[in-house]
KEKEPA-125866 format. One record per residue (C-alpha): residue number from 1; x, y, z; residue in one letter. Coordinates in steps of 0.5 Angstrom, whole numbers, plus 500, padded with zeros to 3 digits. Each point is the difference from the previous one (the first is absolute). Layout:
// residues N
    i   px   py   pz  aa
  NUM    X    Y    Z   A
...
END
This chain:
// residues 643
    i   px   py   pz  aa
    1  280  555  913   M
    2  500  506  505   E
    3  495  505  497   Q
    4  500  507  502   N
    5  493  503  500   V
    6  499  508  500   C
    7  507  501  501   G
    8  501  496  506   S
    9  507  497  502   S
   10  498  493  502   S
   11  494  497  497   G
   12  496  493  500   A
   13  502  494  496   S
   14  496  500  494   T
   15  500  496  494   P
   16  504  503  494   K
   17  496  504  495   T
   18  501  502  493   K
   19  501  507  500   R
   20  500  505  494   R
   21  506  504  498   V
   22  498  507  500   K
   23  502  504  494   N
   24  506  504  502   P
   25  496  506  497   R
   26  496  501  507   Y
   27  505  497  505   S
   28  503  506  502   N
   29  499  503  507   S
   30  493  503  499   S
   31  497  496  495   P
   32  494  502  495   R
   33  493  498  502   K
   34  497  496  494   R
   35  492  499  501   R
   36  497  494  497   N
   37  505  498  496   Q
   38  505  494  500   S
   39  507  501  500   P
   40  503  499  493   R
   41  503  494  497   K
   42  507  500  500   S
   43  500  495  494   D
   44  496  496  495   S
   45  500  494  505   T
   46  493  499  503   P
   47  500  503  507   R
   48  499  494  506   K
   49  495  501  505   R
   50  502  501  507   R
   51  499  494  504   N
   52  496  504  506   L
   53  497  493  503   N
   54  506  499  503   S
   55  500  507  504   S
   56  492  500  501   F
   57  495  495  501   S
   58  494  500  496   D
   59  493  500  502   S
   60  496  494  500   P
   61  496  499  494   R
   62  494  497  504   C
   63  498  499  507   D
   64  493  496  501   S
   65  499  504  507   K
   66  502  507  497   I
   67  496  500  494   T
   68  493  498  504   T
   69  501  507  502   I
   70  500  504  494   P
   71  501  507  503   N
   72  504  502  506   Y
   73  499  507  502   G
   74  493  501  497   S
   75  495  503  504   E
   76  496  493  500   D
   77  506  497  503   D
   78  499  497  507   S
   79  504  502  506   D
   80  498  493  504   K
   81  506  496  501   E
   82  500  493  499   E
   83  500  496  507   E
   84  504  505  503   E
   85  506  496  497   V
   86  507  505  502   T
   87  505  498  495   P
   88  507  500  503   P
   89  503  505  495   F
   90  494  506  501   V
   91  503  506  497   V
   92  500  505  507   P
   93  497  506  500   R
   94  505  505  498   V
   95  498  505  505   A
   96  502  496  505   R
   97  507  499  497   M
   98  502  508  501   F
   99  496  502  506   M
  100  506  501  504   D
  101  505  502  495   E
  102  504  506  502   E
  103  506  504  497   D
  104  501  495  494   V
  105  504  503  494   E
  106  496  498  494   V
  107  505  499  494   E
  108  499  504  494   E
  109  502  495  495   T
  110  499  492  500   C
  111  507  498  500   D
  112  499  496  506   N
  113  494  496  497   V
  114  501  493  499   T
  115  496  495  496   L
  116  499  493  503   E
  117  497  495  496   W
  118  497  494  503   L
  119  501  493  497   P
  120  494  499  496   Q
  121  498  493  498   S
  122  498  499  492   P
  123  493  500  499   Q
  124  497  497  493   P
  125  496  505  496   S
  126  494  496  499   N
  127  500  497  507   C
  128  494  501  505   V
  129  502  503  506   S
  130  498  498  507   T
  131  497  504  505   A
  132  505  503  505   A
  133  501  496  506   S
  134  498  503  507   P
  135  507  499  503   T
  136  505  501  494   P
  137  507  500  502   I
  138  502  507  498   L
  139  506  505  502   P
  140  498  505  505   S
  141  500  507  497   P
  142  506  505  501   I
  143  498  506  503   E
  144  503  506  497   P
  145  504  504  505   S
  146  497  507  498   N
  147  494  501  496   K
  148  503  502  493   F
  149  505  494  500   Q
  150  497  495  495   F
  151  503  493  500   E
  152  497  497  494   W
  153  499  492  499   R
  154  497  495  495   A
  155  492  499  502   I
  156  500  494  504   S
  157  495  494  498   M
  158  495  498  502   P
  159  498  508  501   Q
  160  496  503  505   I
  161  493  501  498   E
  162  499  508  498   P
  163  494  501  505   H
  164  504  497  506   L
  165  505  506  498   R
  166  495  505  499   R
  167  499  506  505   E
  168  493  498  504   P
  169  495  505  498   F
  170  497  503  506   S
  171  495  506  498   Q
  172  493  500  498   I
  173  499  503  493   S
  174  495  505  497   G
  175  497  506  502   P
  176  501  503  507   T
  177  493  503  500   V
  178  493  498  497   S
  179  497  504  495   F
  180  493  499  497   T
  181  499  505  494   K
  182  506  502  495   P
  183  499  508  503   Y
  184  502  497  507   E
  185  506  497  497   A
  186  502  506  496   F
  187  499  505  505   I
  188  504  496  505   S
  189  506  502  496   I
  190  498  507  497   W
  191  498  502  507   D
  192  498  507  502   N
  193  507  501  503   E
  194  503  500  493   I
  195  494  503  496   M
  196  501  506  505   E
  197  507  501  498   V
  198  499  499  493   I
  199  494  506  501   V
  200  505  504  503   R
  201  506  500  496   E
  202  495  500  493   T
  203  497  507  503   N
  204  507  503  502   I
  205  503  498  493   Y
  206  494  503  496   A
  207  501  506  504   L
  208  508  500  498   Q
  209  498  499  493   V
  210  495  506  500   T
  211  505  504  503   T
  212  506  498  495   A
  213  496  501  494   M
  214  498  507  503   L
  215  507  502  501   E
  216  502  498  493   N
  217  494  503  497   G
  218  497  494  497   N
  219  494  500  504   L
  220  494  503  496   Y
  221  493  501  501   P
  222  498  493  496   H
  223  505  496  503   S
  224  497  494  503   R
  225  504  501  507   I
  226  496  506  501   T
  227  494  495  501   H
  228  504  496  506   W
  229  496  499  506   R
  230  503  496  506   D
  231  499  493  500   T
  232  498  495  505   N
  233  500  493  502   V
  234  493  498  497   N
  235  502  503  493   E
  236  507  497  500   L
  237  496  493  501   Y
  238  496  501  494   V
  239  506  502  496   Y
  240  503  493  502   F
  241  494  497  498   A
  242  500  503  493   M
  243  507  499  499   V
  244  499  492  502   L
  245  494  501  495   A
  246  504  502  494   M
  247  504  494  501   G
  248  494  496  499   M
  249  497  504  494   V
  250  506  501  496   I
  251  501  506  495   K
  252  506  504  497   N
  253  498  507  502   R
  254  498  503  507   I
  255  495  504  497   D
  256  496  494  496   E
  257  497  498  507   Y
  258  496  507  500   W
  259  497  499  493   N
  260  493  503  500   S
  261  498  497  493   S
  262  495  495  500   R
  263  503  495  497   D
  264  504  493  501   I
  265  506  504  503   F
  266  497  504  505   S
  267  501  498  508   T
  268  495  505  503   P
  269  502  497  507   G
  270  506  504  501   F
  271  497  507  498   S
  272  495  498  506   T
  273  505  499  505   E
  274  505  505  499   M
  275  501  506  494   S
  276  506  499  495   Y
  277  503  507  503   D
  278  500  497  507   R
  279  503  494  498   F
  280  506  503  496   V
  281  501  505  506   L
  282  500  494  505   L
  283  505  496  496   S
  284  505  506  499   K
  285  500  502  507   C
  286  500  494  503   L
  287  506  500  505   H
  288  503  496  506   F
  289  506  504  503   N
  290  501  507  501   N
  291  506  502  495   N
  292  502  505  505   K
  293  502  495  505   N
  294  505  497  495   L
  295  507  501  504   N
  296  505  496  495   S
  297  505  501  506   A
  298  496  496  504   M
  299  499  494  495   L
  300  504  495  497   T
  301  499  500  492   G
  302  495  495  500   S
  303  496  503  505   Q
  304  500  506  496   A
  305  498  497  494   K
  306  494  497  503   L
  307  498  506  504   F
  308  493  501  497   K
  309  498  493  500   I
  310  503  498  507   K
  311  494  501  504   P
  312  496  495  496   I
  313  505  495  500   I
  314  501  500  507   D
  315  493  500  502   H
  316  498  494  495   L
  317  506  496  502   N
  318  497  501  507   C
  319  493  498  498   K
  320  502  494  496   F
  321  504  497  505   S
  322  496  501  506   K
  323  493  498  497   L
  324  503  493  497   Y
  325  504  494  502   N
  326  504  497  495   L
  327  499  492  498   S
  328  507  496  500   Q
  329  502  501  493   N
  330  502  507  499   V
  331  503  503  493   A
  332  505  506  500   L
  333  501  503  493   D
  334  499  506  496   E
  335  495  504  497   S
  336  500  505  495   L
  337  495  506  499   T
  338  501  503  493   M
  339  503  507  499   W
  340  503  501  493   K
  341  502  508  502   G
  342  506  502  503   W
  343  501  498  507   L
  344  506  499  504   D
  345  497  494  504   I
  346  498  497  493   N
  347  502  492  499   Q
  348  500  496  494   F
  349  498  492  501   I
  350  499  497  494   P
  351  496  494  502   N
  352  495  504  503   K
  353  494  503  496   A
  354  501  507  502   A
  355  508  499  498   T
  356  502  507  502   V
  357  497  504  506   G
  358  500  500  508   I
  359  502  494  503   K
  360  498  498  507   T
  361  502  494  504   Y
  362  494  496  503   E
  363  499  495  505   V
  364  493  496  497   C
  365  497  494  503   E
  366  501  494  494   S
  367  493  498  500   Q
  368  496  506  500   T
  369  504  505  498   G
  370  499  505  506   Y
  371  505  505  500   L
  372  503  500  507   W
  373  505  505  500   R
  374  504  504  494   F
  375  506  505  500   E
  376  501  504  494   V
  377  507  500  496   H
  378  503  507  501   A
  379  507  499  499   G
  380  505  497  506   Q
  381  502  505  505   D
  382  507  500  502   T
  383  500  497  507   L
  384  506  497  504   A
  385  500  493  498   L
  386  503  495  505   Q
  387  506  496  496   E
  388  499  494  505   D
  389  493  499  499   D
  390  498  497  493   P
  391  493  502  501   V
  392  501  507  501   S
  393  500  501  493   G
  394  494  504  496   G
  395  496  494  498   V
  396  501  496  506   P
  397  498  506  504   A
  398  494  501  496   L
  399  497  493  501   V
  400  501  500  507   L
  401  496  507  500   R
  402  495  497  496   L
  403  499  494  505   L
  404  500  504  506   N
  405  495  498  505   G
  406  499  493  497   L
  407  506  497  504   E
  408  499  493  503   H
  409  494  498  497   K
  410  502  495  495   G
  411  499  504  494   H
  412  503  497  493   T
  413  503  506  496   I
  414  500  499  493   W
  415  505  504  496   M
  416  504  500  493   D
  417  507  500  499   N
  418  500  508  501   Y
  419  500  499  508   Y
  420  502  493  501   N
  421  507  498  503   S
  422  502  495  505   P
  423  502  506  506   S
  424  493  503  499   L
  425  496  493  500   A
  426  504  498  507   R
  427  498  507  503   E
  428  493  499  498   L
  429  500  493  503   K
  430  503  503  506   V
  431  494  504  500   R
  432  495  495  500   G
  433  499  500  492   F
  434  501  495  495   D
  435  503  502  493   C
  436  499  497  493   V
  437  502  503  493   G
  438  504  500  495   T
  439  508  502  501   L
  440  505  504  496   R
  441  506  495  501   T
  442  505  506  500   N
  443  498  502  507   R
  444  504  500  506   K
  445  501  493  504   F
  446  497  496  494   V
  447  505  494  499   P
  448  505  501  494   S
  449  498  494  497   E
  450  493  502  499   F
  451  503  507  497   Q
  452  503  496  494   K
  453  495  495  498   I
  454  496  502  494   T
  455  495  497  496   K
  456  505  496  495   N
  457  502  497  507   D
  458  494  496  501   M
  459  495  496  497   I
  460  492  502  500   V
  461  497  498  506   G
  462  506  500  504   Q
  463  500  503  507   V
  464  506  501  504   L
  465  500  503  507   G
  466  504  501  507   C
  467  498  502  507   T
  468  502  504  506   S
  469  495  497  504   G
  470  495  506  500   D
  471  501  502  493   V
  472  500  496  494   D
  473  502  502  493   I
  474  498  496  494   M
  475  502  501  492   V
  476  495  496  495   W
  477  501  500  493   R
  478  493  501  496   D
  479  501  504  494   R
  480  505  504  503   N
  481  504  499  507   R
  482  495  503  506   V
  483  503  501  506   A
  484  496  500  507   L
  485  500  501  507   I
  486  496  497  506   S
  487  500  499  507   T
  488  496  494  500   Y
  489  499  497  493   H
  490  506  496  499   G
  491  501  495  494   L
  492  492  498  500   V
  493  497  499  493   T
  494  493  499  498   T
  495  497  496  494   R
  496  498  505  495   C
  497  497  495  494   G
  498  505  496  498   D
  499  506  504  503   T
  500  502  502  507   F
  501  501  507  502   K
  502  503  503  506   P
  503  495  502  505   T
  504  503  506  502   V
  505  499  502  492   V
  506  492  498  500   Q
  507  499  504  507   D
  508  504  506  498   Y
  509  495  501  493   N
  510  494  499  505   A
  511  502  505  505   N
  512  504  505  497   M
  513  494  504  496   G
  514  497  504  506   G
  515  502  506  497   V
  516  499  498  493   D
  517  493  498  502   R
  518  498  507  503   K
  519  503  503  494   D
  520  495  496  495   Q
  521  494  502  505   L
  522  502  507  499   L
  523  501  500  493   A
  524  492  499  499   M
  525  498  507  503   Y
  526  506  505  498   P
  527  498  506  503   I
  528  507  503  499   E
  529  499  504  494   R
  530  506  500  495   R
  531  499  507  499   K
  532  501  502  507   T
  533  506  506  500   T
  534  502  499  508   V
  535  503  494  502   W
  536  498  500  507   Y
  537  493  501  498   K
  538  500  494  495   K
  539  504  496  506   F
  540  494  502  505   F
  541  495  497  495   R
  542  504  493  500   R
  543  500  500  507   L
  544  493  502  501   L
  545  499  494  495   N
  546  504  495  504   V
  547  496  502  506   S
  548  493  498  497   V
  549  503  493  498   L
  550  502  499  508   N
  551  494  503  502   S
  552  497  494  496   Y
  553  504  495  503   I
  554  499  503  507   L
  555  492  499  499   L
  556  501  492  499   K
  557  494  499  496   D
  558  501  495  495   K
  559  493  501  497   S
  560  502  507  498   L
  561  504  500  493   A
  562  505  506  500   H
  563  496  504  495   R
  564  494  500  504   N
  565  504  502  506   F
  566  502  506  496   R
  567  493  502  498   K
  568  497  499  507   A
  569  506  504  503   L
  570  499  506  495   I
  571  492  500  501   T
  572  501  500  508   E
  573  505  505  500   L
  574  495  505  496   L
  575  494  498  504   A
  576  504  502  506   V
  577  504  506  499   H
  578  496  503  494   K
  579  497  507  501   K
  580  493  500  501   P
  581  496  504  495   K
  582  495  505  502   P
  583  493  498  501   T
  584  495  502  495   I
  585  493  500  501   I
  586  496  497  494   S
  587  495  504  497   T
  588  496  494  498   K
  589  498  498  507   S
  590  497  507  501   Q
  591  493  501  498   V
  592  498  505  494   H
  593  495  505  501   C
  594  498  506  496   P
  595  500  507  503   A
  596  500  507  498   P
  597  505  505  499   Y
  598  500  505  506   P
  599  503  506  496   F
  600  494  499  495   V
  601  494  504  503   K
  602  493  501  497   S
  603  499  506  496   G
  604  508  501  498   K
  605  503  499  493   S
  606  501  493  497   D
  607  507  502  500   R
  608  502  497  507   L
  609  497  493  497   R
  610  505  495  498   R
  611  499  496  493   K
  612  497  493  501   C
  613  505  494  499   A
  614  495  497  496   V
  615  496  505  496   C
  616  501  507  497   P
  617  496  503  505   K
  618  502  504  506   R
  619  498  497  507   S
  620  500  503  507   N
  621  501  493  503   T
  622  505  495  501   Y
  623  502  493  503   C
  624  504  501  507   K
  625  504  494  499   V
  626  502  501  493   C
  627  500  507  500   N
  628  498  501  493   V
  629  494  504  498   A
  630  494  497  497   M
  631  492  500  499   C
  632  497  496  505   I
  633  494  498  497   Y
  634  503  498  493   T
  635  507  499  500   C
  636  502  498  507   Y
  637  498  493  499   E
  638  503  500  493   T
  639  507  502  503   Y
  640  501  495  506   H
  641  498  495  495   T
  642  505  501  495   L
  643  506  502  506   H
END
């Protein structure tokens, strides 16, 4: 029977499949989407399961060779090839396919995408598969005529091992500069250049605030701003150290850090470093960009919303990417900084700890959580999209911007279904990336068979898959239906206890948590206070907190715990940049000796004498060091013994 796929006029010959009759209520030209719901039953007769085995090939239940490598795609996976055996069906590097393409029209729909299912030999469910032969007889891959033409077919058996399909990793990961102390790693990010910018803008903003209060009649003699004096780089480093210390010594109110009572709640170290009024003034006047430079006519909507914090974002993105080389596994996900007040760029993500706040798209190393690059969500600018380019949309363009600079180094990008699509996976493959993650089956270029599959059409543990040569799509039934996309995994399975699980699922769970790992490490030191009334200052504290974590990873000292690193950093910042106190000569080091008052002369009245500090008599002698009147013979020794 001829089967049409994705609206094609001529499809490959495939076995008959039982199809469920659609409800007429939803059979019009614009059917209503029903999320996570199965179509209603038309009668009381039990619904028959669609025979999907005739269209898709199940993954092997066990493989003696594959199960010996428990975690494909992990950091511990070796890149060595086995005796340099080159299988005849090695997937070519896609970059070579399209290197000479020019003026090829990209189809806007998948009307010409056909699905060719290769004949599969039935495999018993309880058999033990043998290792792949070095020279299996397999059909040669059909290369697409253009980049975004996907010719889906069943995954051939035996499969090519995933590590042979994976992009070779060619970068030495780790810090690009070696550091010996926490202070050195921190100032490599917050260097003197950016600190001078913050100092200049803070002083300008303090002047603007004072002028505005004076013009509005709100400036009074007792106003705290009247005591403002221009800040400098050293004082700003001390301010940073105190903010970081507040993340380790957590109190509900700012003024409690300056508690002067001698009880268990006192923290005298804060008052010795900076006065309370000065700390509040610096927090109020802290600024990063001159308001007078805001020209809305020259900026897009998102640029205008992030104008106040833009210099910090640009500086940190530059420093983070320059100081560290990522390892092979990279996670791309969202993070949320809590902000419950009204804000135009606020986002709601229910599965995040903050739930609502400022969303950032972040590229983090899967193993350590190092933040390599981030972008703040501030809405999408209305840019001219190329209709013939499937990766010109907002989400694919965002992914390509975040990964700019990592091309052709062999990184594997782990993303969730918000980002993944077959067209983006192929574009990343062309640029030298591998791409793995969950997938929404309603994406463009996904075969229509996968779009119709529900969890009721599969049994628990069943895996279905197809490939276009360089991009694989799998559907796995666990508690629910899970769709995944990968550029190298195929249908390889891994033993998990008494059951088998697709290796792509195990690798995804191990490598996707880079952003979440970073958020967990930062949650222990909350320097972003809840009652901050200015959103960009709270977001600045979040970035300051992230930079400390990145500094800890840059130091690369495994013997130093994260908490001890922060304590050492605060101590070193205060020691280097604290204003030296004026030297006071101690009176205890001077020699005490008595002397007569020069203004008391013999024969004068006793009223010029001073009262003795010990006895009630009046004396004309005193101690030069103590500057206290006392009788030399009777009271001098007594006074110095008591004092």
